[in-house]
C-alpha positions as CSV (number, residue, x, y, z in Angstrom):
1,M,173.8,63.1,-11.2
2,W,171.9,63.4,-14.6
3,Y,173.3,61.3,-17.6
4,E,172.0,61.8,-21.2
5,L,171.7,58.0,-22.9
6,L,171.8,57.2,-26.4
7,A,171.1,53.5,-27.7
8,I,171.7,52.6,-31.4
9,D,170.6,49.5,-33.2
10,T,173.1,47.9,-35.3
11,G,171.3,49.5,-38.3
12,G,172.4,52.7,-36.9
13,K,169.0,53.6,-35.8
14,R,168.3,55.7,-32.4
15,V,166.4,53.5,-30.2
16,Y,166.2,54.7,-27.1
17,D,167.3,58.6,-26.3
18,G,166.7,60.2,-22.9
19,F,168.2,61.0,-19.5
20,L,168.7,59.2,-16.2
21,E,169.4,60.2,-13.0
22,L,172.1,58.4,-10.7
23,A,171.4,58.6,-7.2
24,L,174.9,57.6,-5.3
25,P,174.2,55.6,-1.9
26,A,176.0,57.3,1.2
27,L,176.2,56.4,4.6
28,T,174.1,59.0,6.1
29,T,173.7,59.9,9.6
30,T,175.2,56.6,10.6
31,A,178.3,57.5,11.8
32,Y,178.4,60.4,14.2
33,P,179.8,62.4,15.9
34,N,180.9,64.4,12.6
35,P,183.4,65.7,13.3
36,V,185.1,63.4,15.8
37,S,187.2,64.7,18.6
38,G,189.3,62.9,21.0
39,G,188.8,59.2,19.5
40,L,185.7,57.1,19.2
41,L,183.3,56.6,16.2
42,Q,180.3,55.3,16.5
43,V,179.2,53.6,13.4
44,A,176.2,51.4,12.2
45,V,177.0,48.8,9.9
46,P,174.8,49.1,7.0
47,D,174.2,45.4,6.1
48,P,174.5,43.5,9.6
49,T,173.9,39.8,7.4
50,V,177.4,39.8,5.6
51,T,181.3,39.8,6.5
52,S,182.5,43.7,5.6
53,Q,184.9,46.1,6.3
54,F,185.4,49.7,7.1
55,E,188.2,51.9,5.7
56,L,189.4,55.1,6.6
57,A,191.4,56.7,3.5
58,D,192.6,60.3,3.8
59,M,191.6,62.6,0.6
60,T,194.4,61.2,-1.6
61,G,193.3,57.6,-1.0
62,R,195.7,56.8,1.5
63,V,193.9,54.3,3.8
64,S,195.0,54.7,7.6
65,L,192.8,52.4,9.0
66,V,190.9,49.2,8.2
67,V,188.5,47.3,10.5
68,P,187.1,44.0,10.3
69,V,183.4,43.7,10.4
70,S,181.8,39.9,11.6
71,Q,178.4,39.0,10.1
72,G,175.7,39.4,12.9
73,T,177.6,42.9,13.9
74,N,174.7,46.1,14.0
75,H,176.8,48.5,15.4
76,L,180.8,49.3,16.4
77,Q,183.0,52.0,17.7
78,I,186.3,52.8,15.9
79,D,188.6,54.4,17.6
80,V,190.0,57.4,15.3
81,G,192.3,58.8,18.1
82,G,195.5,58.5,16.6
83,I,194.6,59.8,13.3
84,N,196.0,62.9,12.2
85,T,193.4,66.1,12.1
86,G,192.0,66.4,8.5
87,T,189.3,65.1,6.1
88,Y,188.5,61.6,5.3
89,Q,186.6,59.1,3.6
90,L,185.0,56.3,6.0
91,S,184.1,53.5,3.7
92,W,181.9,50.6,4.5
93,T,182.1,47.5,1.7
94,D,180.8,43.9,1.6
95,G,182.9,42.8,-1.6
96,K,179.8,43.6,-3.6
97,H,178.4,46.9,-2.4
98,R,180.2,50.3,-1.1
99,K,178.7,53.1,0.9
100,T,180.9,56.1,2.0
101,Q,181.0,59.1,4.4
102,T,183.0,62.1,4.4
103,L,184.4,62.6,7.8
104,L,186.2,65.4,9.9
105,I,188.6,64.1,12.7
106,L,189.8,66.8,14.8
107,R,192.8,65.6,16.8
108,R,192.5,67.0,20.5
């Protein structure tokens, strides 16, 4: 994403005019398989040094699953076997940072 920035001082003079590229962090290749079929999703924890959680939400934002993650956990399995077929957002958060990956869940 590109944003145009314009800063004006208190006298109304332009003091900065430029563009900024914003790259949003994402969970890339840390949750697999994708699509997931049959139940277990393997997930690498982005920052194992903090207590955090994963949330699975459908595309309307309705949270279907919350999985707490203890400090020191590097990897976990999330059982999505009871989740309906669809496209979901898997989000990891530690309260300060958030990373999200889109997942396709297929029910057998």
